N, C-alpha and C positions, 0 to 999 in steps of 0.2 A: 504493500500499498503507500502510496506517495504520502511524505510529510508536509506538515503546512511550514512554512519559514516565516517566523515572525519579524517584521519590522517596524524601526520607531523612526520616526521622524523627528528630529532635534528642532527646537523652535528659530526661526532666521535670527541672525545678529540683531535686527530691529527691535524683536520683540524682546529678546534678553537683555537690550539695555534699555527697554522700556521698563520693564520688570526691576532690572537694578536702580533705575533712578525715583521709581515710587519706594523701594526698602530705603535707599539712603533719605529720602524726603522723609519717611515715616521715623527714622532714627533719630535723624536731626530735631524732627519735631518734638517727638517723646523727650529727648535730650535737653531740649529747650524748655519744656515745661515744666520737667523735673528741678532742673538747675533754676527756673523761675521761683518754684513753690516752695523751695528748699531755702534760698538767700532770701524771699521775701518774709519768712517766719522766724528767721535766726540771724537776720544781719545784725541786731544787735549785739549778739552775743556769739563769740568765737574761744574756743578751746585749742590752745596749741597741739596738744596731743589727746588721745581719749584716755578714759582711765579704769579701772574694774570696776564697776559697779555691783550692788547687791543686787544677786539675781531672785531671792526668795522674797514674796509678799511679805510687806512688815505686819499687815492685819488685815482680818476678813470679816466686814461687817456684816450684820445681818441684813437681809432685804430690805426691811422695813425703816431703817435708819436714814436711807438715800443721800449719804455723805457726798456724793455727785452731781446732785440735782442744783437746778438753776445757776450756771455757771453762766458769767457775762461775757460777751462777746469782745474781741478786740478787731480794730479796724485799721490800725496803724500798721503799715508794711514798709517803712522807711526809718533812717537813724541816722542821725549826726554826730553821734559820739559812741560807737560801739563799745562793748565792752570785753576785752582779752582775758582769758583765764589760761593760767599757766598749768603745766603737768601736774597732777593730782598728787604724786610721790613728792614733788619736790615743794608742793604747797603743804601739804602735809607735814612734812619736816620742821618746815620754818615756823609754821603755827605754832604745833610744839614746842619748839625751842623758845618762841616768845611768851608762851602761857606758863613755861617752866621758870623762867628768869627769875631770879629769887632776889635780885636787886630792887629795893624797896623805893617804889615811886612816890612824888609829893602826895600825900593824902589830904583830904578836907577834915575839918571839924565841925561837928554838927551839934546843934543847939539839942538837948535833950531835957525833958521835963513830961508834964501833962497838961492837958488842954481837952476844951471842948469838943474838939473836931480832932481828926486823924493828922490833919495837916497844919494845926496849931491856928488857923484863921488870924492871919497878921492883917494889918491895916495896909492901905495902898502905901504910903508914906514910909512904913515900916518894911515893906517887902523890895520897894526900889532901892532904899537904902544899903541893901547887901548886893546891888548889882556890880559896883566897883570892888572887886575882892584883890586886894595888893598883897596882903599876908594869910598865908595858908593857916595860921593859926586862929584866925577869927572865926569862930563859930557862925555857921549857916543854917536857916531854917530849912529842914527838909523832910518832913514827913515824920510819922512815928512815934508822934506824942500820945499814940494810944498803941495798944500791942496789936500787933498782925496777928489775926486767929488763926493760925495754922498748927499742926502737931509736931513737938520736937525734934520727933525722927526725921519728919521732912525737913525742918530747919537744918538738921544737922547735916542732911545731903545737899542740902542747896549750897552749904559752905565751902564742900570739897569741889564744886565745881570751877573749872577753869576758862569754859567756852560754851555759854548758854543760848540756847533758841528757846524764846518763852514766849506763850500767848496765853490769851483767858477767855472764857466763856461764862456771863454771868445770865442769869433770867433766863436761862434756854435761849440764847440770841443766834448762835449759829451751831454748826457742826465741827466734830473732831476730823480731820484730814491729816493724811499721812504725806510728810514730805516725800519729794520723788529726785529720784538722779543722786542718792546717796554713794557715796565712795565705799566699799568694803570696810574700811578702818573709821569710817565717820564715826559710828556708832559708839566706840571707843573713846575718840577724843573729844565729842560734844554733847552735851547733855540737852534733853528736849524736857521742857515742863509746861504743862498746862494747869492753870488755875482756873477752879470753876467753885461753884456754889451749891446750895442744897438742891435748887431747883434744877439745875443743869444735871446733876447728879441723878435725880429722880427720872430725869428722862433718859439718861444713859440706863439706869436700872430697868427702865419700860422697855426699852428697845433691845436690851440684854446685850447691849455693847459690853457693859461691866456684870459679872456673874452675881448676882443677888446673895450666893453665900461668901464673896471676898470679904477679908478679914478689914481691910481698910489699906492695902498697899495696893492702889489701884495704878494699872498701866492700859494704855490702848496702843499697841505698836511702839512706836517709836517714843511716845509720850507717857512722861512721868504724870500723875494728875495728882494735883496738890487742891485738896478742898479746903476751902475757907470755912470756918465755923458763924454760923448765924451770930452776929454778935452789934451790941451798940457801938462798939468801937468802929463799925465801918459805917458808908453813909446811905441813906434811904436807896439814892440813885443807883441802879447797878451800873451804869456806865462809869461813874466817878470811882466805884471799887476796880474796873479793869483800869483806870488810868494810874492806879499805886504800882502794879507789876510793870507797867508800860514805862513809867516816866522815873521810878524808884528801883528800877530793876540793880542797878550798882549796889544797892543798900540792901536787896533781898539775897544777893548772890556776891557778897564782899570780897570774895576772893578770885573772882571772873575778871580775866583781862579785856576780852571781848563778849558783846552779846548781839543778838539780833532780835528785834521784836516783831511778831508776825500777827496782826489782827486777824482773828479766828476767821474773818470772812474770804482769808486767802490762803492758797494752798502752795506752799514753798516746791519748785520745781528745780532748783540748782542746788548743788551740794554747798553748805554754809561755808565750809571751809574756802572753797573758791570763790564765794562771794567776800567774806571777810579779807580775803588776800587781795582780791582785784579790786575792791572799792574802798578799802581803808588802808592795808598795809603798803601796796605800791603808790597811791596819792597822797601818802602821809597825812590822812586825815583824822578826824577825832569822829564825827558824825557823818555817814552817807544816808541820804534821804532824797526819796523821786519827787521830782517836779509836780506840781497841781496840772492835772490835764487840761484845765479849760481857763484859771486864775492867774492872775501874777499880784494884783493889789490884795490886801488884806480887806480892804471895805468891801471889793466883789465878793469875797468869800461872806462875809458878815450879811451882805444884804441877800444873799442865796441862803443862808442858814434861817433868815427871819422869812423870805419868800415861801419858803418850801417846807415851813415848820421842821427843821430839824431840832430846834430849841423852841421850846414854848414860849419863855420869858421874854419875850421882843425888848422890852425896857431894858432889861437887864444886860441885851446885846447892845442897845443903845448907850447904855452907861460905860460899858468895858470899853468901846469905841472912843468914845469921849475922852475917857480917861487915858487913853494911851494915846490920843492929839494931844491931848493937855501937855504930856509928856515926852513930846516928842516923834511920835509916830506919823513919818511922811509917806506917800506914794512912792512905789518902786520906782517910778521912771525919776524921781529925784537924785535916787542913790545907785543906778543899775548894777556898776560893780561894786563888790566882787561877786555879788549874788545874780545868778539868772532870774529870780522870782523871789517873792515875798510869801508863796503858798507853796507848802509842800502837799504832797499825799503820803501822809505819816501811819497809814497800813503797814509799811514795811521801813523798820530803822536799825541800820546796822551802828553800833559805837565801838570806839576803843576806850577803853574804861580808864579814866584819870581826871586832873583837877578841870579844865576845860569841859570836856563833855559830861562830868559830874555836877559842875556847877549849871550847865545849861538845864539838864533834867531835872535837879532840885528845883530851881527859879522857875521853870514850866508848870512843874506841878504846883507850885504856889498859886502861881495864874489861874490855872485850872481849878483849883480849888475856892478861891478868890469869886471866879464869876460862872464857868461851865466847863464841863468836859470838851468841849468843842476846840480840840488843839491848834488846828489851823491858824485861830484868829489870835492866838499870843504867841504863836512862833517867832513873825519876825520882829515882833516890838522886843522879846527875851535875847534873840540874836542879836541885835543892833546895839542893845543896850549895857549887856555885861562886859566886863572885863574880868581876866583876859577873854580876847577875841576867839570862839570855837571854830575850828577850821573844819569847814561844811563843804562837803560835795555832794553837791544835788544834782542827781544823774536826771537823765532823759526819762519820760513817760513811756517812750519804747522800749526803753530798758527795762523797766518795771513791769509792762506788759510780758515780757519773754520771762523773767526769773519767778514769775507768780501766775498763779491762776485765781482770778476772784469770782466770787460766788454771792448770790443774792443773801440774804440774810433769813432764819427761820421764817416760814410763812406760815406754819401751823405749830403753834404750843402745844405741848404734852398739857395734859389736864394737871390744875395745880391744886393744892389743899383750899379749904374755904377761908383759912386765916390770910393767904398769897393772894387771893382774889380779893379780897376784903382788904388789903393793905394796896394791891394795884389799883383799885377801883379809886380808893381815896385819894391816892397820886394823882391819878389822873382827872380827877374832879376838881382837885386844886389847880393843876395847870390848865385845864379849861377856864376856871376863873381868871387867873393871871392873864390868859392870853384876851379876854373879852374887855378886861379893864385896862390893859395895857399895850398901846400901838406905838412902833416906834417913829413913824412919820405921821403922826396926828398932829394935825395944824396948832391944837390947845396946847400940846405938851411941848413941841420942837419946832424950830424955825431953824434955816439954815444960816442967818445971818449971826445967830446969837450962839452957834454950834463952836465949839472948839475945834472941830473935823472940817470949819468951813474952806479954809486953805487946801487941805487934801483932798477934798470932793472937786473943788474947781481946777486943781490939777490934774485930778485923773480923769474929770471929763472935759479936760480943755477948753 
């Protein structure tokens, strides 16, 4: 029988060249899109070399907790001041060396005693009299006129910490979120502390984030949980209680050389050792903090605070701004250098603990107790009027959006006890009453011509 002979006809040179062109076009288009997406997301954050990240998950949350709900989108894809990170192992060795340095730096002396409030409730004249600090043996007011209600075992552990990342959740206002991108040795070199109150603890127990039979040594992933006891030593306002670890962190962790404050609404996405090294050690800064995404003038932030009811006592806001204007607060345009803005985004604060940064933190806390916990309002006034001057690294908003992920606050709170509900209702009722009675721009109680802020507003508005 005859055999069939199979023949194949190869494509013509024209067809092959056409296929090659399409393949190359697809390859280059894909490569271009990949590079565009990669660089547009990360061109504010560069690493010189990769490091060994922790491979295991730090903590597995119950599905009901929803720790990753309601992340806020970012819209910035360019950056004028990118941050370069050195090699992880080099950074680890250098930070460990700095933290183990036994040479005793200059220390502040603090006023001790008892008072009606945690911060001492100093008058305006008294607070401002400490701003010019020329001698370290002069004692300064810095909170702790009442005992901070935590356990002795927690306090002893906090005193051992050389580099701390701290956060706080009061009134069940946020979720506990784990840091991302940690190197293999970071948990050995860095302490992670989360301060909470009874209401937040009840929520964690309700969602089984913390076992109900736990004896009290609470841990959630990287975070050691520090529960503050309900006490008359603290403030009625939970936000003000959060200000204590935020601005008095150098007193709660007296042996720490560096600290990072992380608002509970944000999740840290970069190893804290790399952040400390790149934003404090390399630029030789005392404090690193992000610029505000929208405002450059303190008065803009004050008006937004009143307009959007971020703080209910509008008359108190007016009094605060009048006080600062009377004592020399000026719009940013009159002193642009050396700072790019007068308003920070204080959700992330990096500190090298020393005389300058500790003074700034103490005086900030005193202003927050005197007026309200909206720390953007006191920031520029304290920064510009204290002596010695603090070395401030105010980095770009785009950098902030790359090193953290921001989330909305809790939209639904866990049920509380009748006592807590009654307490919250009483505070809200009092707040609404003050809002009705006091309005900042009410023509009967305020006028531009008689205001101490007249020249500030005229210059700001041009």
